[in-house]
N, C-alpha and C positions, 0 to 999 in steps of 0.2 A: 315773139315768140313764146310758142308754146313750151310750157316746161318736157323737159325730159321724162315719158315714163319706163322706167326699167324692165328688162322681164321679169324680175324677181330682184325683193326689197327683203331682209328680216323685219321681222313683224314683232315690235314690242312696246313698252311706255315707261312711265316712271316706276312701275313697281317693280320690273325687273332689275332696274337701277338699284333702288332703294335695298333690296334683297342682296344684290352682290356688295353695296358698302356695306350689309351687314358682317356678310363674310369677311371683307376685309379688314373690318375693326374686331375681328375675334379674335383674329392672330391665327387663327389655323385655314388658311386656305389651300392647304392640296388635298388629297384622297382622304376625305373624311364622313361625319355621319350624314354629311348633305347627300352627299355620291351615295351613301348606303341607303338612305331614305328614296332619291329618285331611282335606284335599282326597284326597288319593294313597290313606287308607284306604277314605274312602268311595267312591271310585273303583271301587277294586277290588271292597267289598262288591255295589254297583249294576252289577258288569260292565260299565261303561264305559269311554272312552278319558279323559275328562275329568272334574274338579270343579273349581266355583267355590264359595267358601263367602262367604257374605252377611249382612247383618245379618237378614234374614229371608227366608221364601217370598214375600211380597208384594215384596221388594225384589228378587226374582229374575222373578217376572213382571214389574214395573216395566222393568226391564233386557231381557228377553228381546222382549218386545214391540217395544220400541223397535229392540234391535237388528234386529229384522225388518223394522222402519219401516212396523208396521200403524199407521195414524192416520184421519185425514179421511174418509169412504166407504166403511171396510170393515166388512166383517161380521165377528164371530168366534164361531163356534157354542160353546156352553156348556151343562151342565144348570142348570136352575134351583137344584137340590136342591142347593145347596153354600154354604160360607162366602162372604159379601157380598164379603171380599178379591179372588176372581177376578172379578168384575162390576166392580167399582171400579175396577181396573186397565185392562180393555177399555173404559170412558167415558172414563177419565181421557188415554189414550192417543188420545182423539177418534174410535175404532172404533164400532158397534153391536154392543152383545149380540145374538144368536140364541139364545133357549133351547129346549131339547127336553125333553120330557118324560120322566119315569122310568120305571121297571118296581116295582111296589104291594111285592115280596120285598123285591130287592135296592138301591132306593135309585138304581139307577144305569140310566141310556136305553140301548136296545140301537143295535145299528150302523145298523140302519132309520132310527132316528127322527134320526141323525147324517145320513144321506144323505139324507133328506129336506128338510133344513136346508140344504143345502149350495148354493149359487146362483154365479152369477159374481164377485160382489161378496164372499164369504168368501177370508177371507186365513189363517182359522187355524181347527183345532179344538181344543178344550182339554179331552178327558173328564178325570173325577175318579174317580179310585181313593177309594169310600166306603168310611169306617167301617174301612178294613183290607184288602177285598176289591178284587182287580182289576178294572178294565172290561176288556171282550172287545178289546184291542188288535187281534189280527190282523182283525178284522173293521172294525171301527173306522179302520183303518189303509186299508183295501180302500175302504169307505165315503167317506175324503177325497178320493180321486181325485189325488193328488197336490197337494192342501193341505197343509202344515203340521201335525202332529201334536203339540201343546204339553202334556205329561201332568202334570195337579196332581196329583201326588205326598204331599202336607202327610199325608195319612193314612196310606202305604205305605211305610212303612221295614219291613225284613223283609217285605214283601208278594213272592208270586212268580206270577208266569204261567207255566202251562204250564211251571215248570223254570225259567224265569229271574228274576233279580230285576228289578223294576219300573227304571226307568230307564237300562237297558242297550242303550235302542235309539235312542229317540227322545231327542230333549230333554225333561228333567223336571226339575219343581221340587219339592222334599223340604221340610220344617218342624220346628224343633227348640225349638218354642213351647214352653213347663213343663206344657202336658198331654200332648205328644206322647209316643211310646214311645220314643225319648231326647230327652233333652232338651241344651240347651247356655246354659237360662237364656232367650235370646232367638236367634234363628238360623236361617238356613237355607242351603239347596244348591242348584245346579243342575248338572245332567248333562246328559254331550252328547258327539256324535262330529264335530260340524261344527268343523272349525279355526277358521274365520272367526269363525262366531258365537260362540264360548269366547272366543278372542282379544278379540272385541270388548266381551264381556261384561266381565272383566277389565278392561278399560280404562274403561270405564265404570261401573264400580262406588269405581273412587276417583280422581275427578276429570279423570278421562283420561290420568293418569300413567302410564306403561306398565310401571315397576319398585316393586316395593311399598317399603316406609319401609325395612323393615330392611335390604334391598341399599343404599339411598341415606346410611344412615345408620353403616354398620357400618366395621370397621375397612379403611382403604385406598379407602372408595368414593368415588364418585362423587356428590355432592348436585344437581348439575345435573338439569335435566330439559327435555322438551317437551311440547306438548298439543297433539295434532294435532285433538282433538274433545273438547269439553265432557265432564265427566262429573258423578257424583253420589257421596256419601258413602256406602256401603252396604258397609265392608270388616266383617270379622269381627276378631274381635279374638285374641290368644294365648290370653286366661283362658276365652273362650265357647269355643275349639277344642277346649283340654286338657279340659275337660268331654267335648267328645262322643267325644274318643279314649279315655276311660276310660269313657263308656256304650257304646260299640259294643263291647268285649270282653265285655257282659252279654248281647247283644242276641239272641242264642238262649235265654239263660234267660228273657228279659222277655217275649218271645213264649210260649214254652212256660207260660208262666202265666198269661198273657193268656187264651190259648186252654182250660185249662183253668178259668177263671172262667167264661167264655164257655159252655163244655161243659156247669158244674153250672147257669147259669143255662137254659138250653135243657132239660135235664133235669127241674128244678126248676120249670118257670115254665109247664108245660103246663096245658092244660083250664082257663087261669084267665081267660079272656077277652082275652087280651093275643094280638096275631100276632106272632110270635116271628122277627127278622134271617132275611132267607132268605139261601143263599147260592149264588153263582154255578153252573152247572153244566159248565165246562170245567175243566180241569187249574187247581189253583191253591194256592198257601198264602197263607191269610188270616191280618194280621197284630191283628184285634181290637182297633182303636186307639178304636173305641166299641160298645158294645151299645147299638143302637136299637130299641126296639119301637112299639108300634102301638096303642093305647089302642081297646077296642070295647064296655066294658062300663059308663065311666062316663065324666064329664067331667074333660078334662086338667088343669084350673085344682083341682078336687076331690081328685083324685090326686096332685098335686103338692105340695096342703098336708096331704093325711094322711102322703105318704112326712116333709116336714118335720116330721111330729108324732113321726114314729118315731126322728127323728133320724138321715135317711137322705138323702144327696145325690142331684141327678139334674141333667139340662141339654137343653137343645131344641138340637139342632144337625139342619136349621138352621131358622130361618121362610124361607118360599120366596123366592129372589132376585126373579122377576117380579113379585111382590107389594111389594114396597118403593117407599117414597112416589118417590123421583129415576127410578126406573125405570119406576113408569107416569107419569112427566110424560115421559119419555124417549120411549116406547117404545109407549104406551097401553095398553089392553086387553089383555094377552097371556091367553090360556085353553089352560093344561094341568092336565087334570083330575084325573088320577093326583097329580100333584105336590101340588097344594090337598086333597087328598084326603089322603095323607101327613103332610102340616104339618100340619093341625091335629089329628092323633093322636100325632104321634111324642115318645116321652121318652126320654132317654140315661140306661140306669141304669150306677152306679159298676163301673169297672174300670179298675185299676192294678194293677201285680204286687205292691206292698205290702200288698194285704188279705191276711188269713189267711182260712183255714177257717171260722173262727167270723163272720168279718166278712161274709164270700159265704153263708154259710148265713140271718144276720140279714137279709140283702137278699132272698132268697126268700120268707123264713118272713114278712118285711115287705110285701112287694107280695103275697104270697097273703093275707093279712092284710085289708088295704086291699080289695081284690077282691074278697072275700067278703061 
């Protein structure tokens, strides 16, 4: 029996392990100097003035919506073709999600879709950089007509739009979940240039206390504090941050390998009854977080069962959010014909930098065999 090929797998080696051990031996394992270093390094990567490290991208969106005081009676425009976390946070803030349909090839809405959805109640647009490709930010910002653009950049580490890394202009939220292109085990990062917003995020992430714990408990420190506004417990630890610091040194190699795998799939799966991923027609760098195909030749359940027989993993990214039960109760029936069509056909194939050439070829041959 061939070894199982998972859809995704964290990519790390002894260097990450050694650095984590150093943090454990240091005696300081929560938010500290390594977390601050990770924020600085990530901000430099994104080309952003500031970055705030958090426990997850979900925590980041929660805090950004709260800091912008988005709530009851407000609308937030976002794609339905995204992970439910985005929509959950909109609803939990008390706002109403307004969904836009997507393009069949890229699985991302166009700027005209966002423009049509903006009303006088719109308080934010949340475009999603899907699968590692960037949304068309210039056009979306124009469509927003002054409404804040919050970039869901969970898939967009080392993604570039017209020569610049995602997250260097608007407020953007990144994920370091284990399936992402780099990981801190769990974790997230918000990048931005709005000093007032970023300072409020720092307060909200740790109970409303302005100073980090390591500044309050170090040598000759003052452990006293005041709280002007109650906050949450969303601070990243130094154990997580040091994983991210080592992973950042490998970003170029990770992106290069993912692109090689994507190219092998694009070449090897032509003419198989699959619609292969489309890419945007504007200047960009794709980080290939996911490789999402659309089935035309057979039922998805049969296809997935056959892949499982071949010991090949797969994923579904994502069930359309406007079809989720709680959204239907909240918003009623929403019609997004392209999103509904692709949601019934999509399957994600294995793509992660630890895959060797033989495994990539196994996936190509396995998919071709199933579809033939």
